[in-house]
N, CA, C and O of each residue as an XYZ file, in Angstrom:
868
protein
N      -8.451    -21.069     20.020
C      -9.051    -19.915     19.304
C     -10.493    -19.933     19.636
O     -11.094    -21.006     19.684
N     -11.138    -18.698     19.890
C     -12.560    -18.476     20.076
C     -13.185    -18.625     18.605
O     -12.611    -18.299     17.566
N     -14.490    -19.187     18.715
C     -15.218    -19.233     17.449
C     -15.772    -17.888     17.005
O     -16.059    -17.064     17.873
N     -15.944    -17.603     15.710
C     -16.582    -16.498     15.153
C     -17.464    -16.800     13.985
O     -17.137    -17.718     13.233
N     -18.505    -16.142     13.772
C     -19.300    -16.278     12.522
C     -19.348    -14.928     11.913
O     -19.432    -13.869     12.533
N     -19.278    -15.101     10.485
C     -19.290    -13.913      9.599
C     -20.697    -13.833      8.989
O     -21.236    -14.802      8.454
N     -21.260    -12.618      9.099
C     -22.560    -12.431      8.651
C     -22.442    -11.625      7.295
O     -21.999    -10.480      7.200
N     -22.890    -12.374      6.315
C     -22.433    -12.231      4.858
C     -21.911    -13.257      4.212
O     -21.294    -14.059      4.912
N     -21.992    -13.507      2.856
C     -21.532    -14.594      2.182
C     -21.355    -14.192      0.587
O     -21.838    -14.856     -0.330
N     -20.622    -13.057      0.430
C     -20.448    -12.515     -0.815
C     -18.987    -12.158     -0.936
O     -18.130    -12.776     -0.305
N     -18.692    -11.116     -1.785
C     -17.334    -10.854     -2.003
C     -16.630    -10.070     -0.763
O     -15.409    -10.141     -0.619
N     -17.372     -9.389      0.045
C     -16.810     -8.644      1.215
C     -16.429     -9.800      2.243
O     -15.375     -9.786      2.879
N     -17.400    -10.811      2.342
C     -17.063    -11.984      3.136
C     -15.686    -12.448      2.996
O     -14.930    -12.579      3.958
N     -15.322    -12.733      1.599
C     -14.172    -13.387      1.327
C     -12.893    -12.714      1.898
O     -11.986    -13.292      2.496
N     -12.979    -11.419      1.616
C     -11.834    -10.641      2.329
C     -11.954    -10.634      3.738
O     -10.874    -10.752      4.317
N     -12.973    -10.527      4.473
C     -12.905    -10.593      5.935
C     -12.471    -11.828      6.385
O     -11.790    -11.835      7.411
N     -12.739    -12.941      5.796
C     -12.393    -14.301      6.068
C     -10.895    -14.483      6.078
O     -10.269    -15.044      6.978
N     -10.376    -13.938      4.961
C      -8.895    -13.951      4.775
C      -8.180    -13.195      5.867
O      -7.151    -13.647      6.369
N      -8.708    -12.063      6.237
C      -7.950    -11.403      7.344
C      -8.170    -11.965      8.644
O      -7.304    -11.849      9.512
N      -9.265    -12.572      8.861
C      -9.568    -13.301     10.209
C      -8.399    -14.372     10.313
O      -7.637    -14.427     11.278
N      -8.340    -15.220      9.209
C      -7.412    -16.291      9.147
C      -6.046    -15.879      9.211
O      -5.242    -16.576      9.832
N      -5.662    -14.741      8.595
C      -4.244    -14.318      8.839
C      -3.961    -13.869     10.131
O      -2.821    -13.998     10.577
N      -4.871    -13.350     10.801
C      -4.726    -12.839     12.185
C      -4.576    -13.961     13.196
O      -3.842    -13.825     14.175
N      -5.289    -15.103     12.955
C      -5.265    -16.259     13.733
C      -5.860    -16.134     15.258
O      -5.519    -16.934     16.129
N      -6.680    -15.175     15.478
C      -7.361    -14.818     16.656
C      -8.646    -15.701     16.820
O      -8.982    -16.155     17.913
N      -9.303    -15.902     15.723
C     -10.568    -16.675     15.788
C     -10.470    -17.804     14.884
O      -9.629    -17.798     13.985
N     -11.343    -18.860     15.071
C     -11.762    -19.854     14.158
C     -13.231    -19.613     13.505
O     -14.224    -19.526     14.228
N     -13.294    -19.525     12.301
C     -14.490    -19.340     11.528
C     -15.452    -20.437     11.578
O     -15.200    -21.460     10.940
N     -16.590    -20.338     12.302
C     -17.482    -21.481     12.419
C     -18.292    -21.465     11.274
O     -18.676    -22.585     10.934
N     -18.703    -20.433     10.511
C     -19.482    -20.426      9.291
C     -19.876    -18.945      8.907
O     -19.323    -17.938      9.350
N     -20.850    -18.978      8.071
C     -21.291    -17.711      7.456
C     -22.768    -17.594      7.516
O     -23.433    -18.630      7.524
N     -23.313    -16.502      7.555
C     -24.779    -16.137      7.523
C     -25.177    -15.541      6.246
O     -24.560    -14.545      5.869
N     -26.139    -16.025      5.518
C     -26.608    -15.483      4.323
C     -28.157    -15.253      4.348
O     -28.826    -16.274      4.185
N     -28.776    -14.181      4.511
C     -30.161    -13.946      4.550
C     -30.589    -13.728      3.090
O     -31.785    -13.798      2.808
N     -29.747    -13.490      2.232
C     -30.087    -13.042      0.828
C     -30.522    -14.227     -0.019
O     -31.510    -14.184     -0.753
N     -29.769    -15.239      0.115
C     -29.792    -16.556     -0.587
C     -30.125    -17.707      0.270
O     -29.265    -18.570      0.449
N     -31.406    -17.818      0.875
C     -31.512    -18.878      1.759
C     -31.270    -20.266      1.287
O     -30.975    -21.142      2.100
N     -31.385    -20.528     -0.049
C     -31.221    -21.742     -0.665
C     -29.690    -22.241     -0.485
O     -29.384    -23.425     -0.626
N     -28.789    -21.259     -0.169
C     -27.340    -21.816      0.045
C     -26.897    -22.244      1.372
O     -25.730    -22.472      1.692
N     -28.035    -22.342      2.188
C     -27.823    -23.049      3.576
C     -27.323    -24.363      3.377
O     -27.830    -25.136      2.564
N     -26.181    -24.691      4.211
C     -25.614    -26.014      4.029
C     -24.615    -26.223      3.097
O     -23.956    -27.263      3.092
N     -24.426    -25.224      2.219
C     -23.353    -25.332      1.153
C     -21.865    -24.846      1.750
O     -21.693    -24.369      2.872
N     -21.030    -25.032      0.936
C     -19.697    -24.614      1.283
C     -19.342    -23.211      0.660
O     -19.657    -22.908     -0.491
N     -18.675    -22.403      1.500
C     -18.229    -20.958      0.918
C     -16.953    -20.736      1.764
O     -16.915    -20.837      2.990
N     -15.903    -20.417      0.952
C     -14.565    -19.878      1.472
C     -14.136    -20.713      2.643
O     -13.708    -20.127      3.638
N     -14.200    -21.905      2.626
C     -13.511    -22.825      3.553
C     -14.485    -23.151      4.707
O     -14.021    -23.905      5.563
N     -15.711    -22.732      4.880
C     -16.658    -23.065      5.833
C     -18.107    -23.261      5.342
O     -18.397    -23.276      4.146
N     -18.888    -23.391      6.220
C     -20.384    -23.848      5.735
C     -21.220    -22.571      6.025
O     -21.072    -21.924      7.062
N     -22.193    -22.215      4.956
C     -23.116    -21.271      4.944
C     -24.138    -22.047      5.972
O     -24.515    -23.185      5.694
N     -24.580    -21.365      7.206
C     -25.320    -21.900      8.196
C     -26.712    -21.793      8.056
O     -27.502    -22.606      8.537
N     -27.089    -20.592      7.265
C     -28.441    -20.160      7.214
C     -28.392    -18.580      7.303
O     -27.439    -17.907      6.909
N     -29.432    -18.132      7.816
C     -29.616    -16.697      7.878
C     -29.785    -16.217      9.386
O     -29.149    -16.806     10.260
N     -30.555    -15.251      9.680
C     -30.679    -14.649     10.989
C     -31.207    -15.573     12.029
O     -30.873    -15.495     13.211
N     -32.053    -16.462     11.550
C     -32.644    -17.504     12.386
C     -31.755    -18.354     13.095
O     -32.121    -18.972     14.095
N     -30.522    -18.420     12.596
C     -29.284    -19.149     13.210
C     -28.742    -18.619     14.390
O     -28.052    -19.308     15.141
N     -29.052    -17.237     14.643
C     -28.298    -16.558     15.742
C     -28.581    -17.225     17.122
O     -27.650    -17.264     17.927
N     -29.706    -17.717     17.437
C     -29.961    -18.147     18.841
C     -29.323    -19.588     18.990
O     -28.886    -19.916     20.093
N     -29.256    -20.440     17.943
C     -28.568    -21.652     18.058
C     -26.993    -21.443     18.249
O     -26.303    -22.184     18.948
N     -26.518    -20.345     17.541
C     -25.083    -20.130     17.565
C     -24.757    -19.778     19.080
O     -23.765    -20.239     19.646
N     -25.621    -18.967     19.664
C     -25.404    -18.663     21.120
C     -25.450    -19.668     21.998
O     -24.705    -19.685     22.977
N     -26.327    -20.614     21.747
C     -26.517    -21.845     22.547
C     -25.294    -22.672     22.341
O     -24.879    -23.357     23.275
N     -24.700    -22.660     21.218
C     -23.273    -23.399     21.050
C     -22.102    -22.784     21.573
O     -20.979    -23.227     21.331
N     -22.347    -21.622     22.391
C     -21.275    -20.903     23.004
C     -20.480    -19.976     22.067
O     -19.415    -19.499     22.458
N     -20.950    -19.715     20.886
C     -20.437    -18.657     19.903
C     -20.795    -17.292     20.316
O     -21.974    -17.043     20.569
N     -19.915    -16.411     20.406
C     -20.251    -15.189     21.102
C     -19.552    -13.936     20.098
O     -19.730    -12.752     20.384
N     -18.852    -14.304     19.060
C     -18.217    -13.482     18.265
C     -18.681    -13.306     16.878
O     -18.797    -14.341     16.221
N     -18.963    -12.203     16.320
C     -19.620    -11.900     15.082
C     -19.072    -10.866     14.387
O     -18.640     -9.919     15.044
N     -18.988    -10.840     13.078
C     -18.643     -9.478     12.437
C     -19.412     -9.570     10.945
O     -19.515    -10.568     10.232
N     -19.883     -8.311     10.717
C     -20.767     -8.078      9.553
C     -19.903     -7.787      8.292
O     -19.064     -6.887      8.315
N     -20.134     -8.615      7.106
C     -19.379     -8.360      5.986
C     -20.208     -8.161      4.734
O     -20.336     -9.116      3.968
N     -20.739     -7.088      4.484
C     -21.610     -6.667      3.443
C     -21.178     -5.124      3.108
O     -20.658     -4.407      3.963
N     -21.442     -4.700      1.802
C     -21.022     -3.390      1.268
C     -21.853     -2.244      2.027
O     -21.319     -1.184      2.351
N     -23.041     -2.502      2.256
C     -23.845     -1.412      2.836
C     -23.657     -1.093      4.226
O     -23.850     -1.928      5.110
N     -23.250      0.207      4.471
C     -23.215      0.561      5.804
C     -24.264      0.579      6.664
O     -24.076      0.356      7.860
N     -25.467      0.840      6.177
C     -26.566      0.796      6.824
C     -26.902     -0.685      7.209
O     -27.316     -0.982      8.330
N     -26.714     -1.516      6.290
C     -26.827     -3.054      6.682
C     -25.981     -3.397      7.724
O     -26.430     -4.011      8.692
N     -24.717     -3.054      7.646
C     -23.608     -3.456      8.687
C     -24.113     -2.926     10.094
O     -24.151     -3.697     11.052
N     -24.499     -1.601     10.206
C     -25.080     -1.168     11.509
C     -26.283     -1.735     11.955
O     -26.494     -1.897     13.157
N     -27.071     -2.043     11.106
C     -28.453     -2.609     11.539
C     -28.286     -3.899     12.053
O     -28.752     -4.188     13.155
N     -27.595     -4.804     11.287
C     -27.304     -6.252     11.707
C     -26.491     -6.248     12.843
O     -26.749     -7.131     13.662
N     -25.513     -5.433     13.124
C     -24.635     -5.550     14.237
C     -25.389     -5.209     15.456
O     -25.229     -5.850     16.494
N     -26.269     -4.141     15.354
C     -27.055     -3.867     16.578
C     -27.995     -5.072     16.857
O     -28.148     -5.430     18.025
N     -28.613     -5.696     15.876
C     -29.479     -6.916     16.184
C     -28.563     -7.982     16.734
O     -29.026     -8.613     17.684
N     -27.463     -8.276     16.359
C     -26.605     -9.193     16.892
C     -26.198     -8.938     18.328
O     -26.209     -9.845     19.161
N     -25.840     -7.702     18.609
C     -25.597     -7.290     19.806
C     -26.616     -7.296     20.912
O     -26.370     -7.527     22.096
N     -27.768     -7.021     20.397
C     -29.019     -7.198     21.329
C     -29.306     -8.708     21.775
O     -29.850     -9.055     22.824
N     -28.827     -9.524     20.762
C     -29.062    -10.937     21.189
C     -27.961    -11.580     22.111
O     -28.116    -12.677     22.648
N     -26.697    -10.704     22.262
C     -25.766    -11.139     23.226
C     -24.509    -11.509     22.409
O     -23.609    -12.138     22.965
N     -24.414    -11.157     21.154
C     -22.991    -11.266     20.465
C     -22.108    -10.032     20.753
O     -22.568     -8.999     21.239
N     -20.731    -10.214     20.404
C     -19.731     -9.140     20.565
C     -19.216     -9.063     19.316
O     -19.053    -10.090     18.657
N     -18.891     -7.821     18.828
C     -18.473     -7.503     17.558
C     -17.038     -7.654     17.388
O     -16.312     -7.001     18.136
N     -16.493     -8.460     16.467
C     -15.171     -8.529     16.244
C     -14.667     -7.650     15.223
O     -15.405     -7.253     14.322
N     -13.247     -7.263     15.321
C     -12.751     -6.405     14.275
C     -11.882     -7.354     13.435
O     -11.661     -8.514     13.782
N     -11.381     -6.776     12.267
C     -10.559     -7.456     11.326
C      -9.606     -6.599     10.697
O      -9.963     -5.864      9.776
N      -8.334     -6.625     11.141
C      -7.355     -5.845     10.613
C      -6.226     -6.441     10.046
O      -5.463     -7.087     10.765
N      -5.998     -6.292      8.705
C      -5.103     -7.086      8.006
C      -3.560     -6.769      8.636
O      -3.212     -5.643      8.994
N      -2.930     -7.655      8.685
C      -1.452     -7.647      9.394
C      -0.612     -6.572      8.424
O       0.347     -5.976      8.914
N      -0.943     -6.377      7.239
C      -0.215     -5.415      6.359
C      -0.882     -4.071      6.339
O      -0.387     -3.257      5.560
N      -1.839     -3.716      7.000
C      -2.275     -2.377      7.204
C      -1.355     -1.560      8.114
O      -0.723     -2.110      9.016
N      -1.286     -0.359      7.897
C      -0.291      0.556      8.790
C      -1.272      1.430      9.637
O      -1.983      2.284      9.109
N      -1.272      1.192     10.871
C      -2.180      2.152     11.859
C      -1.296      2.774     12.817
O      -0.528      2.145     13.545
N      -1.434      4.074     12.793
C      -0.757      4.811     14.003
C      -0.922      4.399     15.172
O      -1.978      3.806     15.395
N      -0.008      4.564     16.213
C      -0.265      4.096     17.639
C      -1.452      4.891     18.280
O      -1.512      6.107     18.094
N      -2.243      4.350     18.905
C      -3.300      4.963     19.735
C      -4.530      5.289     19.009
O      -5.442      5.856     19.611
N      -4.650      4.948     17.628
C      -5.797      5.248     16.885
C      -6.896      4.382     17.400
O      -6.811      3.158     17.304
N      -8.062      5.049     18.016
C      -9.131      4.210     18.334
C      -9.817      3.659     17.136
O      -9.935      4.348     16.123
N     -10.361      2.211     17.222
C     -10.930      1.556     16.211
C     -12.091      0.867     16.771
O     -11.940     -0.063     17.563
N     -13.483      1.364     16.320
C     -14.605      0.775     16.777
C     -14.743     -0.723     16.537
O     -14.088     -1.311     15.676
N     -15.612     -1.300     17.324
C     -15.979     -2.831     17.164
C     -16.683     -2.855     15.754
O     -17.434     -2.001     15.283
N     -16.215     -4.165     15.134
C     -16.750     -4.416     13.955
C     -16.147     -3.814     12.618
O     -16.655     -3.980     11.509
N     -14.957     -3.070     12.886
C     -14.364     -2.384     11.758
C     -13.509     -3.402     11.020
O     -13.056     -4.412     11.557
N     -13.324     -3.064      9.753
C     -12.416     -3.921      8.785
C     -11.390     -2.893      8.252
O     -11.764     -1.818      7.784
N     -10.160     -3.227      8.330
C      -9.010     -2.635      7.741
C      -8.346     -3.450      6.890
O      -7.775     -4.393      7.439
N      -8.233     -3.358      5.538
C      -7.615     -4.241      4.532
C      -6.258     -3.987      4.229
O      -5.735     -2.941      4.613
N      -5.561     -4.932      3.503
C      -4.141     -4.821      3.316
C      -3.899     -3.441      2.482
O      -4.620     -2.957      1.609
N      -2.608     -2.927      3.037
C      -2.157     -1.744      2.432
C      -2.958     -0.515      2.878
O      -2.637      0.538      2.327
N      -3.808     -0.476      3.656
C      -4.476      0.701      4.126
C      -3.619      1.435      5.243
O      -2.939      0.798      6.047
N      -3.699      2.792      5.237
C      -2.867      3.639      6.119
C      -3.812      4.534      7.014
O      -4.519      5.386      6.474
N      -3.822      4.370      8.188
C      -4.456      5.381      9.093
C      -3.381      6.012      9.960
O      -2.603      5.330     10.627
N      -3.362      7.440      9.925
C      -2.374      8.147     10.548
C      -2.676      8.860     11.726
O      -3.863      9.145     11.882
N      -1.859      9.218     12.605
C      -1.940      9.797     13.930
C      -3.098     10.538     14.111
O      -3.447     11.382     13.285
N      -3.821     10.256     15.280
C      -4.867     11.006     15.730
C      -6.126     11.013     14.952
O      -7.039     11.818     15.135
N      -6.118     10.071     14.077
C      -7.519      9.647     13.282
C      -8.290      8.953     14.163
O      -7.764      8.420     15.141
N      -9.625      8.870     13.931
C     -10.550      8.015     14.667
C     -11.452      7.275     13.813
O     -12.102      7.817     12.919
N     -11.502      5.895     14.114
C     -12.524      5.220     13.372
C     -13.693      4.668     14.123
O     -13.523      4.066     15.184
N     -14.707      4.830     13.675
C     -16.073      4.352     14.501
C     -16.228      2.794     14.230
O     -15.360      2.097     13.706
N     -17.438      2.371     14.657
C     -17.865      0.993     14.464
C     -18.281      0.744     13.062
O     -18.778      1.606     12.337
N     -18.022     -0.634     12.681
C     -18.435     -1.045     11.341
C     -17.970     -0.209     10.274
O     -18.619     -0.088      9.235
N     -16.754      0.442     10.498
C     -16.032      1.017      9.259
C     -15.427     -0.035      8.390
O     -15.095     -1.135      8.831
N     -15.290      0.329      7.145
C     -14.421     -0.529      6.269
C     -13.432      0.508      5.548
O     -13.904      1.419      4.868
N     -11.956      0.340      5.722
C     -11.101      0.887      5.024
C     -10.468     -0.101      4.039
O      -9.696     -0.968      4.449
N     -10.756      0.009      2.867
C     -10.396     -0.947      2.093
C      -9.002     -0.871      1.336
O      -8.358      0.170      1.466
N      -8.533     -1.806      0.625
C      -7.338     -2.222      0.060
C      -6.674     -0.703     -0.378
O      -7.295      0.118     -1.053
N      -5.350     -0.506      0.118
C      -4.626      0.682     -0.338
C      -5.312      2.032     -0.043
O      -4.900      3.031     -0.633
N      -6.406      2.133      0.896
C      -6.856      3.433      1.116
C      -6.190      3.977      2.198
O      -5.505      3.276      2.941
N      -6.370      5.481      2.391
C      -5.672      6.088      3.486
C      -6.504      7.147      4.219
O      -7.238      7.893      3.571
N      -6.411      7.230      5.506
C      -7.096      8.139      6.273
C      -6.011      8.997      7.010
O      -5.294      8.460      7.854
N      -5.901     10.138      6.744
C      -4.889     11.043      7.323
C      -5.182     11.608      8.702
O      -6.295     11.423      9.194
N      -4.185     12.329      9.393
C      -4.060     12.769     10.604
C      -5.469     13.488     10.997
O      -6.031     14.267     10.227
N      -5.925     13.175     12.151
C      -6.906     13.881     12.813
C      -8.332     13.755     12.172
O      -9.239     14.494     12.553
N      -8.527     12.791     11.174
C      -9.749     12.661     10.549
C     -10.691     11.664     11.420
O     -10.308     10.737     12.134
N     -11.888     12.049     11.200
C     -12.928     11.340     12.014
C     -13.870     10.588     10.895
O     -14.532     11.169     10.035
N     -13.791      9.275     11.078
C     -14.656      8.343     10.255
C     -15.515      7.613     11.151
O     -15.167      6.717     11.919
N     -16.889      8.172     10.945
C     -17.982      7.755     11.851
C     -18.420      6.310     11.500
O     -17.976      5.680     10.540
N     -19.390      5.830     12.431
C     -19.977      4.431     12.159
C     -20.529      4.258     10.800
O     -21.149      5.116     10.171
N     -20.199      2.877     10.352
C     -20.675      2.541      9.064
C     -20.170      3.136      7.858
O     -20.880      3.023      6.859
N     -19.171      3.695      7.769
C     -18.551      4.329      6.758
C     -17.650      3.340      5.879
O     -16.854      2.559      6.401
N     -17.836      3.436      4.562
C     -17.010      2.659      3.631
C     -16.017      3.513      2.892
O     -16.416      4.456      2.209
N     -14.656      3.203      3.007
C     -13.635      4.002      2.333
C     -13.139      2.963      1.319
O     -12.551      1.974      1.758
N     -13.306      3.089      0.141
C     -13.258      2.003     -0.896
C     -11.712      2.178     -1.335
O     -10.955      3.063     -0.936
N     -11.402      1.117     -2.266
C     -10.055      0.784     -2.793
C      -9.479      2.094     -3.182
O     -10.050      2.864     -3.954
N      -8.242      2.343     -2.582
C      -7.326      3.351     -3.178
C      -7.924      4.786     -2.915
O      -7.381      5.760     -3.437
N      -8.970      4.921     -2.160
C      -9.464      6.387     -1.874
C      -8.468      6.891     -0.836
O      -7.937      6.137     -0.021
N      -8.225      8.296     -0.910
C      -7.355      8.937     -0.034
C      -8.061     10.130      0.708
O      -8.737     10.916      0.045
N      -7.940     10.267      1.902
C      -8.510     11.358      2.726
C      -7.473     12.188      3.296
O      -6.505     11.637      3.821
N      -7.561     13.481      3.253
C      -6.497     14.299      3.679
C      -6.684     14.540      5.224
O      -7.492     13.819      5.810
N      -6.044     15.430      5.871
C      -6.060     15.483      7.390
C      -7.250     16.405      7.634
O      -7.593     17.266      6.823
N      -7.925     16.153      8.924
C      -9.014     16.755      9.434
C     -10.419     16.546      8.618
O     -11.321     17.384      8.636
N     -10.472     15.363      7.930
C     -11.565     15.178      7.117
C     -12.697     14.470      8.112
O     -12.336     13.615      8.920
N     -13.714     14.769      8.032
C     -14.942     14.074      8.668
C     -15.852     13.413      7.628
O     -16.380     14.037      6.707
N     -15.999     12.048      7.855
C     -16.940     11.245      6.973
C     -17.992     10.725      7.956
O     -17.723      9.922      8.849
N     -19.192     11.229      7.735
C     -20.175     10.958      8.765
C     -20.937      9.680      8.531
O     -20.684      9.073      7.490
N     -21.724      9.249      9.255
C     -22.350      7.996      9.509
C     -22.923      7.326      8.120
O     -23.724      7.882      7.367
N     -22.407      6.148      7.951
C     -22.940      5.472      6.798
C     -22.525      6.020      5.438
O     -23.009      5.545      4.410
N     -21.724      6.915      5.416
C     -21.188      7.478      4.087
C     -20.392      6.560      3.241
O     -20.014      5.498      3.735
N     -20.099      6.861      2.011
C     -19.260      5.980      1.259
C     -18.374      7.019      0.386
O     -18.830      8.061     -0.084
N     -17.062      6.581      0.244
C     -16.078      7.278     -0.567
C     -15.603      6.192     -1.468
O     -14.938      5.260     -1.016
N     -15.913      6.278     -2.691
C     -15.660      5.255     -3.734
C     -14.201      5.174     -4.322
O     -13.345      6.043     -4.155
N     -14.059      4.147     -4.949
C     -12.701      3.871     -5.338
C     -11.833      4.999     -5.908
O     -12.276      5.669     -6.840
N     -10.609      5.246     -5.392
C      -9.763      6.270     -6.090
C     -10.355      7.696     -5.813
O      -9.792      8.635     -6.377
N     -11.305      7.927     -5.100
C     -11.742      9.406     -4.731
C     -10.512      9.956     -4.018
O      -9.690      9.194     -3.509
N     -10.398     11.195     -3.986
C      -9.499     12.057     -3.142
C     -10.359     13.158     -2.390
O     -11.131     13.913     -2.982
N     -10.161     13.167     -1.136
C     -10.911     14.106     -0.384
C      -9.866     15.025      0.222
O      -9.006     14.560      0.969
N      -9.916     16.311     -0.078
C      -9.004     17.455      0.488
C      -9.279     17.481      1.982
O     -10.305     17.071      2.525
N      -8.179     18.041      2.591
C      -8.133     18.235      4.041
C      -9.292     19.094      4.515
O      -9.715     19.937      3.724
N      -9.841     18.983      5.679
C     -10.786     19.897      6.226
C     -12.162     19.762      5.726
O     -12.980     20.625      6.046
N     -12.551     18.665      4.891
C     -13.816     18.630      4.186
C     -14.512     17.608      5.155
O     -13.965     16.744      5.840
N     -15.995     17.945      5.040
C     -16.817     17.103      5.631
C     -17.807     16.282      4.633
O     -18.476     16.911      3.813
N     -17.882     14.943      4.713
C     -18.899     14.306      3.898
C     -20.029     13.929      4.707
O     -19.855     13.353      5.781
N     -21.239     14.228      4.243
C     -22.403     14.190      4.983
C     -22.826     12.751      5.203
O     -22.437     11.899      4.404
N     -23.695     12.375      6.361
C     -24.100     11.132      6.602
C     -25.006     10.632      5.394
O     -25.834     11.324      4.800
N     -24.696      9.310      5.144
C     -25.382      8.610      4.140
C     -25.020      8.868      2.604
O     -25.477      8.154      1.711
N     -24.163      9.946      2.366
C     -23.820     10.355      1.001
C     -22.750      9.307      0.408
O     -22.068      8.531      1.076
N     -22.751      9.454     -1.005
C     -21.825      8.731     -1.721
C     -21.058      9.598     -2.653
O     -21.595     10.326     -3.489
N     -19.813      9.489     -2.474
C     -18.765     10.148     -3.296
C     -18.326      9.137     -4.245
O     -17.880      8.051     -3.875
N     -18.469      9.543     -5.700
C     -18.323      8.626     -6.843
C     -16.806      8.320     -6.987
O     -15.919      9.026     -6.509
N     -16.617      7.202     -7.691
C     -15.107      6.788     -7.900
C     -14.397      7.843     -8.899
O     -14.851      8.359     -9.920
N     -13.199      7.989     -8.310
C     -12.282      8.976     -8.980
C     -12.438     10.384     -8.829
O     -11.747     11.198     -9.442
N     -13.494     10.733     -7.883
C     -13.706     12.284     -7.748
C     -12.651     12.903     -6.831
O     -11.915     12.232     -6.108
N     -12.634     14.257     -6.919
C     -11.782     14.978     -6.233
C     -12.598     15.926     -5.283
O     -13.174     16.871     -5.822
N     -12.699     15.779     -3.999
C     -13.743     16.508     -3.322
C     -13.043     17.735     -2.543
O     -12.163     17.518     -1.710
N     -13.413     18.831     -2.810
C     -12.633     20.098     -2.415
C     -13.633     20.912     -1.387
O     -13.161     21.784     -0.658
N     -14.949     20.608     -1.365
C     -15.843     21.256     -0.657
C     -16.760     20.278      0.143
O     -16.890     19.110     -0.223
N     -17.362     20.756      1.191
C     -18.220     19.845      2.162
C     -19.331     19.248      1.111
O     -19.735     19.851      0.117
N     -19.708     18.043      1.501
C     -20.788     17.414      0.850
C     -21.934     17.271      1.718
O     -21.667     16.738      2.795
N     -23.289     17.644      1.515
C     -24.270     17.459      2.469
C     -24.658     16.070      2.662
O     -24.016     15.183      2.099
N     -25.729     15.782      3.466
C     -26.200     14.533      3.830
C     -26.998     13.956      2.545
O     -27.598     14.660      1.732
N     -26.896     12.556      2.511
C     -27.694     11.801      1.666
C     -27.734     12.254      0.208
O     -28.800     12.281     -0.406
N     -26.656     12.585     -0.306
C     -26.592     12.906     -1.706
C     -25.591     12.087     -2.410
O     -24.689     11.562     -1.757
N     -25.680     11.915     -3.830
C     -24.566     11.407     -4.585
C     -23.896     12.609     -5.262
O     -24.503     13.515     -5.832
N     -22.470     12.493     -5.115
C     -21.648     13.524     -5.577
C     -20.478     12.963     -6.270
O     -19.870     12.009     -5.785
N     -20.098     13.569     -7.501
C     -18.964     12.994     -8.112
C     -18.399     14.041     -9.164
O     -19.105     15.004     -9.464
N     -17.113     13.873     -9.746
C     -16.563     14.644    -10.592
C     -15.276     15.451    -10.067
O     -14.924     15.328     -8.894
N     -14.591     16.268    -10.952
C     -13.352     16.793    -10.471
C     -13.610     18.423    -10.715
O     -13.570     18.830    -11.876
N     -13.805     19.108     -9.921
C     -14.179     18.797     -8.443
C     -15.493     18.220     -8.336
O     -16.311     18.464     -9.223
N     -15.796     17.491     -7.371
C     -17.044     16.699     -7.085
C     -18.210     17.878     -6.851
O     -18.038     18.919     -6.218
N     -19.269     17.512     -7.427
C     -20.534     18.245     -7.362
C     -21.786     17.344     -6.903
O     -21.860     16.151     -7.195
N     -22.742     18.011     -6.175
C     -23.825     17.199     -5.962
C     -24.637     16.745     -7.213
O     -25.014     17.646     -7.963
N     -24.923     15.577     -7.500
C     -25.638     15.344     -8.565
C     -27.119     15.184     -8.547
O     -27.877     15.513     -9.459
N     -27.489     14.580     -7.278
C     -28.791     14.351     -6.934
C     -29.031     13.900     -5.454
O     -28.048     13.484     -4.841
N     -30.240     13.941     -4.825
C     -30.375     13.457     -3.500
C     -30.575     11.880     -3.687
O     -31.119     11.437     -4.698
N     -30.118     11.077     -2.684
C     -30.437      9.715     -2.631
C     -31.688      9.412     -2.074
O     -32.125     10.166     -1.204
N     -32.404      8.336     -2.463
C     -33.656      8.057     -1.974
C     -33.535      6.721     -1.540
O     -32.468      6.141     -1.738
N     -34.664      6.024     -0.860
C     -34.756      4.807     -0.400
C     -34.421      3.624     -1.429
O     -33.940      2.536     -1.112
N     -34.752      4.027     -2.672
C     -34.464      2.996     -3.741
C     -32.942      2.717     -3.980
O     -32.548      1.678     -4.510
N     -32.042      3.808     -3.512
C     -30.653      3.641     -3.722
C     -30.090      2.806     -2.516
O     -29.012      2.220     -2.611
N     -30.737      2.777     -1.560
C     -30.119      2.036     -0.316
C     -30.020      0.619     -0.482
O     -29.554     -0.077      0.420
């Protein structure tokens, strides 16, 4: 098996590591953690935390070429994956064997699809997308780069979720709705109308509550 490093060493990394091991395509060399540098050299989820971004060059010298970003922030996944690519890494995907994905659905590099997720025909998933446990993306929907579809969220047909947006736990998005880039749909919401860019929206039906600022990121 080829070696792979997981960038991230918290809850999302636990889930990604489990999927990687179940698929049996890669051997996990270790984890990167830029948030808690004091964890370098410690054990996490069956492997070692190697350090942070400063380890990328050494990993390349060791012949490790595959990496996957495992953190909740879509913007962080996009930024770090581009940095890794610029250094010469290739982005791996992690698709749980118990996910249901229609034939021919394009799935971008770095994307994670968890157990029980369903992606129906003619949907399209961009890069560094997360479709979490039990979530569903229905026919002809477009999920752009860096989107997070959280646990048990359900998207109707022809939905567009733009770059780095988040649909939180248990939210329902009606068909033909667009979620703007960088926006967050709150847990349990029912989205019946388009949501603009960079806002927080929630409720039944979902309404824009406020604009998001840099402090929210």
